[in-house]
N, C-alpha and C positions, 0 to 999 in steps of 0.2 A: 239297330246299328251295332256293329261289333264293338265291344268294349276291350280295349287294351288295357292291361294292368302294368303300370310302371312300378316306381318305388313307393308303393302304397303302404300306409301303416293302418290300414283298416282291418278287415276280418282276419286275413292271413297273419298279421302281426299279433293279433290277439290269440290265435290259435297256437302259435309257435313261440310267442314271446316268453312263456314260462320256461321253455327249454333253455334260452339264452341266459334267463335270470338265474336258473338252477345250475347250468353247466359252464356259462360264461363263454368267452371267445377261447376255445381250447386251441392246442397245437394243431396247425393246418395240415398235418400228414408229413410223410417223409418222401425222399426222392429214391427210395428203394425199389419202386415199381407200382404201377397203378393196378388195382384190382380189375379183373376181367369184366365184373359186372358194372363197374363204372364206365368202362369202354362201351360195352354193349348198350348201356342205357343212354349214353351220349349219342352214339349213332342212331339210336331209335328217336331220340329227341329231334335230332336233325331232320330225319325223314318225315316224322309225323307233325311236329310243331313249326319247322322252318320251311322245308321244301313243300310239305303238304298244304302250307298256307299262303303259297305264293312268292316266297322270297326267292329269287332267281339268281342273284349275284353269286357268282362261283366263288370268289375270295371270302365273302361272308360265310358261305356254307362250309368252305373248307377250314376256316378259322374255328368254327363252332364244332366241327367234328374232332378237332385236335386239342382244343384248350380244355383243361380239366376243371370244369365249373365247380366241382365239390371241393377243390382246394380253396375256393374264394368264400366259403360259408363256414360257419361254426362246426366243429367236428360232430356235434350232437344232431345237427341238422342235415348232414351229408347224405343221408338215405333219400332225402326229398330234392337233391340238387339238380336233377334232371327233369323234374316235374314242370308242368306248364303253370308256374306260380312265382311270385316274388318270395323272398325268404328274409327274415330279420338278420342283421349283421351286427347289432349292437348300437349303442349311442343313438337310439331312435330311428335308425337308418335301415334301409333294405337293399338287397340285390335285386334287380328288375327280373321279370320273367324272361326266359330266353327269347321268345318271339319278339319282345319289344326291343331287346337289344340288337337283334337282327334287323329289324325294321329301320332303327335309327341309323345303323351303321351303312345300311344299303341306301339309305336316302341321301347320304353325302356323295355317292357315287365314287367309292374309294378306289385309289390306285397308288402304285408305290411311290409315286413322285410327290405325294401330298405331305403337308405339314398340318397337323390338326390340333386344335385346342379343345380339351375337354374340361368342363366346368362341373365339379362333383366327382372325385375319384371314387369314393365310397369303397366297395370291396376291392376294386381294381379290375374287375372282370371286363367292364366295358372298355377300359383302356387296353387290356389285353387283346380283345377282339379287334380293336381299331389298329393296334400295332401289328397285328398279322396281316393287315390289309393295305396299310399306308406306310409312308417312309419315317415320319417321326410324330410322336404323341407328347403334348405338353399338357399335363393334367393338374388341376388345382383342387385341394380339399380343404374345407373350412373347419373340419373336426380333426385336430391334431393326431388323436389316438388312432383315427381310421386311416389318416394320410401316411403316418409312419408304418403301420401295419401293412397296408397295401403296397407301399414302396418296398418293404423287406420281402414281401412274398413275390412280387414281380421280379426283383433281383434274383431270388432263389430259383425262380422258373426260367431264368436266362434272358429276360428281355433287357436289351441295351438301348432300345430306341424309345423308351418311356422315361420322361422327366416329370418328377412329382414336386409340386411346391404346396406348402401349408399356407392357407390364407383365404382371403374372400375373393371368390371368382368373379365378383361384380366388375371389377376393373380389368379383368383379363390378365394377359402376360405381355404388356406392351413391347418390352425390349425383344420378343421373338415375333412380333407381328411384321408383315401380315400373314394371316393364316389361310389356308386353302378351304378350311372347314371348321366349324365350331359345334360342338355337341354339349348341350346342357342335360344333366341327369336329375336336376330338380327344377321346380316350376317357380319362375318369377311371375309377378302380376303382369309385367311387360318385359319385353327383351331389353336387357341393359344396353344403352346406347354405346359404351365402350366396347362391347363385344361385336357389335355391328362395324364400328369404326375399324376394328381390327381384322376384319374379314376382307380379304381382296376381292376386287371386282371379278365377277364370275363364281365366286365361292358360295357355299351353302352352309347356312346356319339351321340346325335341327334342335327343336326345344319344345317341351310342354309349357304352355302358357295359360295363366289364369288362375283363379281361386277355386277351391274344391275340385270338381271335375273340370279338367282342362282340355285345351286343344292341342294336339301334336301338330306342330308347324314346320314346314321348311320354307325358309326365307332365302331367296336367291338375290345376291346383290349385283346390280346391273349399273351401267353409266347413267342411265335415266332414273334409277332409284330401286327400292327393294320390291321383290314380287314375292308374295306370301301365299303358300298353298297349305290348306288344312288336311292333314292325313285322316285323322280320327279323334275320337274322344279318349282320353287317358286320365289316370289318377296317380300323380307323383306327389312325393313330399314337397313342401314349399321350400323355395330357395330363401336362405337366411342372410344374415349380414345386411348390407346396404339395399339389397333387392327387397327386403322385407319393408323397407321404409319408402320404396319408390312406387308410388301409385299414379 
């Protein structure tokens, strides 16, 4: 079985963690222009890791060709930004490998009329990819430092359709519900009921679910109930807050 790597804190975190400790979360670059090598490696990433592995959604591929993933990682790690791996971003969290971001985004069947809830802003990269494919993104981050940093970067990059809130994503964002899709970037033991309640009928929720190695699932809400499809095995950091107590 193909193993997808999400926001794992395993071997990759161990290899690169010392860089984060040594260098910290440095300045995320300037707006004076993107180096040609970043652009070249980003295009190669899409061809080899995204298109080459079966992601066909044109909006997702277009978004990942244009979004500067290196801006979402610490400066000391930017040389690895377009590799097929997650990278640490501080606070014990990571940015998912590009392929898993593409798979999760494509799984909601994005279109410009959609309003999407993301639970786990992290670096902000998944939110940026979503925002390039849908109408509005509401993103919740439980770690204040990460949430503030991501919000600042997203504003610097010109995103006006991403709304960031600091807090526990377990309860969702009820005043903006219903959502056309919900994307979780951390793994609960089971999907929080409030998130399913805030999903409109016909909408899709994508999440890693379980402890340790999880199942990446797509849940479609119907009038008759919820239909669950397992995509593959993944390994994400666990969802904290209320989800950690919800067994």
